[in-house]
C-alpha positions as CSV (number, residue, x, y, z in Angstrom):
1,M,-218.0,47.2,-54.9
2,S,-220.9,45.4,-56.1
3,L,-221.3,43.1,-59.1
4,A,-222.1,45.5,-61.0
5,E,-219.8,47.8,-60.6
6,M,-216.7,44.4,-61.6
7,N,-215.6,44.1,-64.6
8,L,-216.4,40.3,-65.9
9,Y,-215.4,40.3,-69.2
10,G,-212.2,38.4,-68.0
11,I,-214.1,36.2,-66.0
12,G,-216.4,35.9,-69.4
13,L,-213.5,35.7,-72.0
14,G,-211.2,33.5,-69.6
15,F,-214.3,30.9,-69.7
16,I,-215.1,31.5,-73.1
17,S,-211.2,30.0,-73.7
18,F,-211.8,27.8,-71.5
19,L,-214.4,26.2,-73.7
20,I,-213.2,26.4,-77.4
21,I,-210.1,24.8,-76.2
22,G,-211.7,21.9,-74.4
23,L,-213.7,21.5,-78.0
24,F,-211.1,21.4,-80.5
25,H,-208.5,19.1,-78.0
26,P,-211.9,16.3,-79.2
27,L,-212.4,18.0,-82.8
28,V,-209.2,17.0,-84.0
29,I,-209.3,13.8,-82.9
30,R,-212.1,12.9,-84.2
31,G,-211.7,15.1,-87.4
32,E,-208.3,13.4,-88.0
33,Y,-209.9,9.9,-87.3
34,Y,-212.6,10.1,-89.5
35,F,-211.2,12.6,-92.7
36,G,-206.9,12.5,-91.8
37,Q,-204.9,15.7,-92.8
38,K,-208.0,17.4,-94.5
39,M,-208.6,18.5,-91.1
40,C,-206.0,20.2,-92.1
41,W,-208.0,22.5,-94.8
42,F,-210.9,23.0,-92.1
43,F,-209.3,24.5,-89.3
44,F,-206.7,26.8,-91.8
45,L,-210.1,28.1,-93.3
46,L,-211.9,28.2,-90.2
47,G,-209.2,29.8,-89.0
48,L,-208.4,32.5,-92.1
49,V,-213.3,33.7,-91.5
50,T,-212.8,34.3,-87.8
51,T,-210.2,35.8,-87.4
52,L,-210.9,38.7,-90.5
53,L,-214.1,38.5,-89.2
54,S,-212.9,39.5,-85.4
55,L,-211.1,42.2,-87.2
56,F,-214.6,43.6,-88.5
57,I,-216.8,42.9,-85.3
58,Q,-217.7,45.8,-83.3
59,N,-218.3,44.5,-79.9
60,I,-214.6,44.5,-78.2
61,F,-216.2,40.5,-76.1
62,V,-217.3,38.8,-79.8
63,S,-214.7,40.2,-81.7
64,V,-212.1,38.9,-78.9
65,C,-214.1,35.3,-79.3
66,L,-213.8,35.1,-82.5
67,G,-210.1,35.5,-82.8
68,I,-209.7,33.2,-80.0
69,I,-212.3,30.8,-82.4
70,G,-209.2,31.4,-85.0
71,F,-206.0,31.0,-83.6
72,S,-206.8,27.9,-81.6
73,S,-208.4,27.2,-85.4
74,F,-204.9,27.6,-86.3
75,W,-203.1,26.2,-83.4
76,S,-205.3,22.9,-84.7
77,V,-203.7,22.1,-88.2
78,K,-200.5,21.6,-85.8
79,E,-202.0,19.1,-83.6
80,V,-203.5,17.5,-86.2
81,V,-200.3,16.7,-88.2
82,E,-198.8,15.5,-84.7
83,Q,-202.2,13.1,-83.9
84,K,-201.2,11.6,-87.2
85,Q,-198.2,10.7,-85.5
86,R,-199.9,9.5,-82.0
87,V,-202.0,7.1,-84.2
88,L,-198.9,5.7,-85.8
89,D,-197.2,5.4,-82.0
90,G,-200.5,3.6,-80.8
91,R,-201.6,6.2,-78.5
92,F,-205.2,6.4,-79.9
93,P,-206.9,4.1,-82.0
94,K,-206.3,3.7,-85.8
95,N,-209.4,3.9,-88.0
96,P,-209.9,1.1,-89.9
97,N,-211.4,2.0,-93.4
98,R,-207.8,4.8,-93.9
99,T,-204.4,3.4,-94.7
100,Y,-201.8,5.0,-92.5
101,D,-198.2,5.1,-94.2
């Protein structure tokens, strides 16, 4: 079987998923540090927009990538809330310009 006959979508989507998840991890940490819980709204809206866009895109690869971004964004809403607790527990630095309750 030659490379031209192989279906590379699975490998490509796996790699894209890996990159997206790897990108969202520092976005959650830095977003919570600089903007606090307001980041929940950003991630929710990003998830809503990209998930809805994925429904209308005809290219299956792009549609799946948008779906992955969308659901990673929804998961990030939960992670921002948990990140605040990790900061309060001392596992991540506090932003000295913000008060934590």
